[in-house]
C-alpha positions as CSV (number, residue, x, y, z in Angstrom):
1,M,31.5,-11.4,-52.5
2,R,29.5,-13.8,-54.6
3,P,28.5,-17.4,-53.9
4,H,29.9,-19.8,-56.4
5,P,28.7,-23.3,-57.3
6,L,30.7,-26.2,-55.9
7,A,33.6,-26.8,-58.3
8,P,33.2,-30.1,-60.2
9,F,36.7,-31.6,-59.9
10,A,37.8,-35.2,-59.2
11,L,38.6,-34.7,-55.5
12,L,35.1,-33.7,-54.6
13,L,33.6,-36.6,-56.6
14,A,35.8,-39.0,-54.7
15,L,34.8,-37.4,-51.4
16,A,31.2,-37.7,-52.2
17,A,31.6,-41.3,-53.2
18,C,33.2,-42.3,-49.9
19,R,30.6,-40.8,-47.6
20,S,28.8,-43.3,-45.3
21,T,27.6,-43.2,-41.7
22,D,29.0,-40.4,-39.6
23,D,29.7,-42.7,-36.7
24,A,32.1,-45.0,-38.7
25,P,35.6,-45.0,-37.0
26,P,38.3,-43.0,-38.7
27,T,41.0,-44.9,-40.5
28,G,44.5,-44.1,-41.7
29,P,47.3,-41.9,-40.3
30,Y,46.3,-38.6,-38.7
31,Q,47.0,-35.5,-40.7
32,T,50.3,-33.8,-39.9
33,E,51.9,-30.5,-41.0
34,R,54.8,-28.2,-40.2
35,D,56.3,-24.8,-41.0
36,E,52.8,-23.2,-40.6
37,R,52.6,-19.5,-41.2
38,L,49.3,-17.6,-40.9
39,L,48.6,-14.0,-42.0
40,Y,45.4,-12.1,-41.1
41,E,45.0,-9.0,-43.2
42,L,42.2,-6.9,-41.7
43,L,40.1,-5.0,-44.2
44,E,37.4,-2.3,-43.8
45,P,36.0,-2.8,-40.2
46,H,32.4,-1.9,-41.2
47,D,32.4,-4.9,-43.6
48,H,33.8,-7.4,-41.0
49,E,36.1,-8.8,-43.6
50,F,39.7,-10.0,-43.5
51,R,42.0,-12.0,-45.8
52,I,43.8,-15.1,-44.6
53,T,47.0,-16.5,-46.1
54,Y,47.9,-19.9,-44.7
55,A,51.2,-21.4,-45.8
56,L,52.4,-24.8,-44.6
57,S,54.1,-28.1,-45.5
58,A,51.8,-31.1,-45.6
59,T,53.7,-34.1,-44.2
60,T,51.3,-37.1,-43.9
61,P,53.0,-39.8,-45.9
62,G,50.8,-40.8,-48.9
63,A,48.3,-38.0,-48.5
64,K,46.7,-36.8,-51.7
65,A,44.7,-34.0,-50.0
66,Y,45.1,-31.5,-47.2
67,F,42.2,-30.4,-45.0
68,T,41.9,-27.1,-43.1
69,P,38.8,-26.2,-40.9
70,V,36.4,-23.4,-41.7
71,R,34.4,-21.8,-38.9
72,G,30.7,-22.5,-39.3
73,D,29.6,-18.9,-38.7
74,T,31.7,-17.3,-41.4
75,F,31.1,-16.5,-45.1
76,V,34.1,-17.4,-47.3
77,S,35.0,-16.3,-50.8
78,E,37.9,-15.8,-53.2
79,V,39.3,-19.1,-52.3
80,H,42.4,-20.5,-54.1
81,A,45.4,-22.6,-53.3
82,E,48.8,-23.3,-55.0
83,N,51.9,-25.3,-54.8
84,L,54.5,-23.1,-53.2
85,D,57.4,-24.8,-55.0
86,S,56.0,-24.9,-58.6
87,G,53.3,-22.2,-58.4
88,A,50.7,-24.6,-59.8
89,R,47.1,-23.9,-59.0
90,L,45.5,-26.6,-56.7
91,D,41.8,-27.5,-56.7
92,V,39.9,-26.5,-53.5
93,G,36.5,-27.7,-52.3
94,L,34.3,-27.3,-49.2
95,V,33.3,-30.6,-47.5
96,D,31.8,-31.6,-44.2
97,G,33.8,-33.2,-41.5
98,A,32.5,-36.7,-42.1
99,A,33.7,-36.6,-45.7
100,A,37.1,-35.3,-44.5
101,R,37.5,-38.2,-42.1
102,K,36.8,-40.7,-44.9
103,A,39.2,-38.9,-47.3
104,G,42.3,-38.7,-45.3
105,H,41.8,-36.6,-42.2
106,P,40.7,-39.0,-39.4
107,G,40.9,-36.3,-36.8
108,A,38.3,-34.1,-38.5
109,D,35.2,-33.0,-36.5
110,P,32.2,-34.8,-38.2
111,S,30.1,-31.7,-37.5
112,G,32.6,-29.2,-38.9
113,K,33.4,-27.8,-42.4
114,Y,36.7,-28.1,-44.1
115,F,38.5,-26.8,-47.1
116,A,39.8,-29.9,-49.1
117,I,42.9,-29.0,-51.1
118,A,43.8,-31.6,-53.8
119,L,47.6,-32.0,-53.9
120,D,49.2,-32.3,-57.3
121,A,51.2,-35.3,-56.0
122,A,51.0,-37.5,-53.0
123,V,53.2,-36.6,-50.0
124,P,56.3,-38.8,-50.2
125,E,57.6,-40.9,-47.3
126,H,60.1,-38.7,-45.3
127,G,59.0,-35.7,-47.5
128,E,56.5,-32.9,-47.8
129,R,54.3,-30.9,-50.1
130,R,54.4,-27.1,-49.6
131,L,51.2,-25.2,-50.3
132,V,49.4,-21.9,-49.5
133,V,45.7,-21.3,-49.2
134,R,44.3,-17.8,-49.6
135,T,40.7,-16.8,-48.7
136,K,38.5,-13.9,-47.8
137,Y,36.4,-14.2,-44.7
138,E,33.4,-12.3,-43.4
139,D,33.1,-13.0,-39.7
140,R,31.0,-10.7,-37.4
141,D,32.0,-12.6,-34.3
142,S,35.8,-12.4,-34.8
143,Y,35.9,-8.9,-36.4
144,Q,33.7,-6.2,-34.9
145,F,33.7,-2.4,-34.9
146,H,32.6,0.2,-32.3
147,G,32.7,3.7,-33.6
148,D,36.2,4.4,-34.7
149,D,37.6,1.3,-32.9
150,L,37.9,-2.2,-34.4
151,V,38.1,-5.4,-32.3
152,F,39.7,-8.5,-33.7
153,S,39.5,-11.7,-31.6
154,R,40.8,-15.1,-32.8
155,L,42.5,-18.2,-31.4
156,L,46.2,-18.3,-32.2
157,A,46.9,-21.9,-33.2
158,A,49.7,-21.7,-35.8
159,P,53.3,-21.3,-34.6
160,E,53.8,-18.1,-36.6
161,V,51.0,-15.6,-37.0
162,R,50.9,-12.1,-38.3
163,V,48.0,-9.6,-38.0
164,T,48.0,-6.5,-40.3
165,L,45.8,-3.6,-39.3
166,P,43.9,-1.6,-41.9
167,P,45.5,1.6,-43.2
168,Q,45.4,4.6,-40.8
169,H,44.7,2.6,-37.7
170,A,46.6,2.9,-34.4
171,L,47.1,0.1,-32.0
172,V,45.2,0.5,-28.8
173,E,45.3,-3.0,-27.1
174,C,46.9,-6.3,-27.7
175,N,46.6,-9.0,-25.0
176,V,49.2,-11.4,-26.4
177,P,52.8,-10.0,-26.6
178,A,53.8,-9.3,-30.2
179,R,56.5,-7.7,-32.2
180,I,55.3,-4.5,-33.9
181,A,56.5,-3.3,-37.3
182,R,55.2,-1.3,-40.2
183,T,54.6,-2.7,-43.7
184,D,55.9,-1.0,-46.8
185,D,52.6,0.8,-47.3
186,G,52.6,2.2,-43.7
187,R,50.2,-0.2,-42.0
188,I,51.0,-1.6,-38.6
189,E,51.6,-5.4,-38.4
190,L,51.8,-7.6,-35.3
191,S,53.9,-10.8,-35.3
192,Y,53.5,-13.7,-32.9
193,A,55.8,-16.7,-32.4
194,K,54.1,-19.4,-30.3
195,H,55.5,-22.5,-28.8
196,G,53.3,-25.6,-28.3
197,R,50.0,-26.6,-29.7
198,V,47.7,-25.0,-27.1
199,P,45.7,-22.1,-28.9
200,L,46.0,-18.6,-27.4
201,P,42.9,-16.3,-27.3
202,L,44.0,-13.2,-29.1
203,R,42.3,-9.8,-28.7
204,V,43.5,-6.8,-30.8
205,V,41.9,-3.3,-30.6
206,A,42.8,-0.6,-33.0
207,R,41.5,3.0,-33.5
208,R,41.0,4.8,-36.8
209,A,43.3,7.8,-37.2
210,A,43.3,10.7,-39.7
211,D,46.8,9.9,-40.9
212,A,49.3,7.1,-41.1
213,P,52.5,6.9,-39.0
214,P,55.2,9.2,-40.5
215,D,58.4,7.8,-41.8
216,A,60.9,6.8,-39.1
217,G,63.3,9.4,-40.3
218,D,61.0,12.1,-39.1
219,A,61.5,11.0,-35.5
220,G,65.1,12.1,-35.2
221,E,67.8,10.4,-33.2
222,P,66.4,7.9,-30.7
223,A,66.5,8.8,-27.0
224,R,68.6,6.6,-24.8
225,A,68.5,5.7,-21.1
226,P,70.6,8.0,-18.9
227,F,72.2,5.0,-17.1
228,R,73.4,1.6,-18.0
229,C,74.2,-1.3,-15.7
230,E,76.4,-4.3,-16.7
231,A,75.0,-7.8,-16.5
232,R,76.3,-10.0,-13.7
233,A,75.4,-13.4,-12.3
234,G,73.1,-13.0,-9.3
235,L,71.9,-9.6,-10.3
236,E,68.2,-8.8,-11.0
237,R,67.5,-5.8,-13.2
238,R,64.0,-4.5,-14.1
239,A,63.6,-1.2,-15.8
240,R,60.5,0.9,-16.2
241,L,60.1,4.0,-18.3
242,E,57.3,6.6,-18.4
243,L,56.9,9.3,-21.0
244,V,55.4,11.8,-18.5
245,D,55.1,14.9,-20.6
246,A,54.4,14.6,-24.3
247,A,54.6,18.4,-24.9
248,T,58.1,18.7,-23.6
249,G,59.3,15.1,-24.2
250,A,60.2,14.5,-20.5
251,L,61.0,10.9,-19.8
252,A,61.1,9.3,-16.3
253,W,63.3,6.3,-16.0
254,Q,63.2,3.8,-13.2
255,L,65.6,0.9,-12.7
256,D,65.3,-1.7,-9.9
257,L,68.4,-3.6,-8.9
258,A,68.5,-6.6,-6.6
259,A,71.6,-8.7,-5.7
260,E,71.6,-12.3,-4.4
261,P,74.5,-14.2,-2.9
262,P,77.2,-14.8,-3.8
263,L,77.2,-11.2,-5.3
264,A,79.1,-9.1,-2.7
265,A,77.9,-5.7,-4.0
266,L,75.9,-4.1,-6.7
267,P,77.9,-3.3,-9.8
268,K,78.9,0.0,-11.2
269,V,76.2,2.0,-12.9
270,E,77.4,4.1,-15.9
271,L,75.8,7.5,-16.2
272,D,75.3,9.6,-19.2
273,A,77.4,12.8,-18.9
274,A,74.5,14.9,-19.9
275,E,72.2,13.6,-17.2
276,G,73.2,14.6,-13.6
277,D,70.0,14.2,-11.7
278,L,69.8,10.8,-10.2
279,A,68.1,9.5,-7.0
280,V,68.7,6.2,-5.4
281,F,66.3,4.6,-2.9
282,A,66.4,1.5,-0.7
283,R,63.5,-0.7,-2.0
284,D,62.7,-2.2,1.4
285,S,62.3,1.1,3.3
286,G,62.0,3.8,0.6
287,A,64.9,5.7,2.2
288,K,67.0,7.8,0.0
289,L,70.6,6.7,-0.3
290,A,73.7,8.7,-0.9
291,P,75.9,6.5,-3.1
292,E,79.5,7.3,-3.9
293,R,80.1,8.8,-7.3
294,A,83.4,8.7,-9.2
295,G,83.3,10.9,-12.3
296,E,80.3,9.7,-14.4
297,D,80.1,6.3,-12.7
298,L,78.1,5.3,-9.6
299,F,79.2,2.8,-7.0
300,L,76.6,1.5,-4.6
301,D,77.3,0.5,-1.0
302,A,77.9,-3.2,-0.5
303,G,75.1,-3.3,2.0
304,A,72.5,-2.0,-0.4
305,K,71.2,-5.3,-1.9
306,R,67.9,-3.9,-3.3
307,V,67.8,-0.4,-4.7
308,R,65.8,1.7,-7.1
309,L,67.4,4.3,-9.4
310,E,65.3,7.1,-10.7
311,A,66.4,9.7,-13.3
312,A,65.0,12.1,-15.8
313,A,65.8,12.6,-19.5
314,R,64.4,14.8,-22.2
315,V,63.8,14.3,-25.9
316,P,64.7,17.4,-27.9
317,G,61.9,18.6,-30.3
318,A,59.3,16.2,-28.9
319,A,56.6,18.9,-28.9
320,T,56.7,19.3,-32.7
321,R,56.9,15.6,-33.6
322,S,54.3,12.9,-34.0
323,T,56.8,10.1,-33.7
324,L,59.4,9.4,-31.1
325,R,62.0,6.6,-31.0
326,L,63.6,5.1,-27.9
327,A,66.8,3.0,-28.0
328,L,67.0,0.7,-25.0
329,A,70.3,-1.0,-24.1
330,P,70.1,-4.7,-23.2
331,A,68.3,-5.0,-19.8
332,P,65.2,-6.7,-18.6
333,L,62.5,-4.0,-19.3
334,A,59.3,-4.4,-17.3
335,S,57.0,-1.7,-18.8
336,L,56.8,1.5,-20.7
337,V,54.0,3.9,-20.0
338,L,52.9,6.3,-22.8
339,P,50.9,9.5,-22.3
340,A,47.3,9.8,-23.5
341,G,47.1,9.9,-27.2
342,W,50.3,8.0,-28.0
343,S,50.5,4.5,-29.5
344,P,53.3,2.1,-30.4
345,S,54.1,1.9,-34.1
346,A,57.1,-0.4,-33.9
347,C,59.0,-2.5,-31.4
348,T,61.7,-5.0,-32.0
349,A,60.8,-7.1,-29.0
350,A,57.5,-8.8,-28.2
351,V,55.2,-6.4,-26.2
352,G,51.7,-6.5,-24.8
353,V,49.6,-3.3,-25.1
354,T,47.2,-2.4,-22.3
355,P,45.0,0.8,-22.1
356,L,45.0,2.3,-18.6
357,P,41.9,3.8,-16.9
358,D,43.5,7.3,-17.1
359,G,43.7,7.2,-20.9
360,R,47.4,6.3,-21.1
361,T,48.8,3.1,-22.6
362,R,51.2,0.7,-21.0
363,L,53.6,-1.6,-22.9
364,D,54.4,-4.8,-21.0
365,F,57.6,-6.7,-21.9
366,D,58.9,-10.1,-21.1
367,P,62.2,-9.2,-19.4
368,A,64.0,-12.2,-20.7
369,A,63.1,-11.2,-24.3
370,V,65.0,-7.9,-24.2
371,D,68.1,-8.9,-22.2
372,R,70.2,-9.9,-25.2
373,E,70.3,-7.0,-27.7
374,D,69.5,-3.4,-28.1
375,M,65.8,-2.7,-28.6
376,L,64.2,0.0,-30.6
377,V,60.7,1.3,-29.7
378,E,58.9,3.7,-32.0
379,L,55.9,5.7,-30.6
380,W,53.2,7.5,-32.7
381,R,50.9,10.3,-31.8
382,P,48.0,9.9,-34.3
383,R,45.6,12.7,-35.1
384,P,42.0,11.8,-34.3
385,A,39.9,10.6,-37.2
386,R,37.2,12.7,-38.8
387,A,33.6,11.7,-38.5
388,E,33.1,8.4,-40.3
389,R,30.3,7.5,-42.6
390,E,27.5,5.4,-41.4
391,P,28.2,1.7,-41.7
392,K,26.5,0.1,-44.7
393,S,23.7,-2.4,-44.1
394,A,24.8,-6.0,-44.5
395,P,22.7,-9.2,-44.8
396,A,22.9,-12.0,-42.2
397,V,26.1,-14.0,-42.5
398,P,25.3,-17.5,-43.9
399,A,27.2,-20.6,-42.9
400,P,29.7,-21.6,-45.7
401,S,27.9,-23.9,-48.1
402,A,29.9,-23.3,-51.3
403,V,33.3,-22.5,-52.6
404,D,34.1,-19.3,-54.4
405,L,37.0,-19.8,-56.8
406,D,39.0,-16.7,-57.6
407,E,39.0,-17.0,-61.4
């Protein structure tokens, strides 16, 4: 990173000319935008660096510039912006909040810092100007490291946010539910879709591994639940799954059913022909029930309104694999508990990741989010990282006072 003199372009000259007292009331329409998409690409943890790609549509009629805030305790570099429709380069400058208020962003904090992006044409009435801003940040408060673990904490403000972990890092904790996927180069990426404008405090913890997740094809056929239960109005279904023995691939499944009027009886439960061990319990008393079975289907007594089904399944070849896949039929899934040493590498539904005191990891699902379609969960058993080098010494982080153009 290198500091760069403030770029001498027309927008900054205009901003400097319009500065006056900080307590002057703001004028003009408030800045608006839509279709915001934000990508955090985490770099080497020892350097506290990450790249930000911020794409949006500026929608304030008549605006000739767009302003986006910069945290006061970060060092920024490699800043550039472009028009997403034409690919044309846009001028970028760093200004204080008072100047931003005077130049078209009345809602700017006078004590803050802002990137000022000069648009190549004013925003038309009933129209927009699409742009993207790319920067590199060094932020020791947001991005920390502890041994082999990194901790990334940030406020989620944009409607669509993605966080990409560095290469060879396994996900340990994520307090905001996210979809999990792998990039083309094997890194793990978290995706968030947020409703409303209230920021969410995000905390992501990842651990360095000696290898990257293997290709999905190495995981074999995905394991499926040994029972399925049809959806029905008035029926509550919450499933829990625990991978209890990584060496043998033993899976413990648990399904809670509850019926409310006017449902006269719990529906039929379809059983996998290969799985015969099934226990049913009354949830209010814990008593074991003896339900009637017909072939491979299970019919529950009309008087059993709240029951728990427990069954076991096994994943062939789990002892020799570092990746397992689970295919879950549509049903509200409450949680999935992994054994110690395992981490999620992909999940098609939003999931929170919580480390447990005994070393295991629990995935927490929003039941409504997985009640519509099949869900695929991919689990990874990373090898521990080798001893890492000592972190390099770094100077104190200066507040942003200049713009570094990526020439």
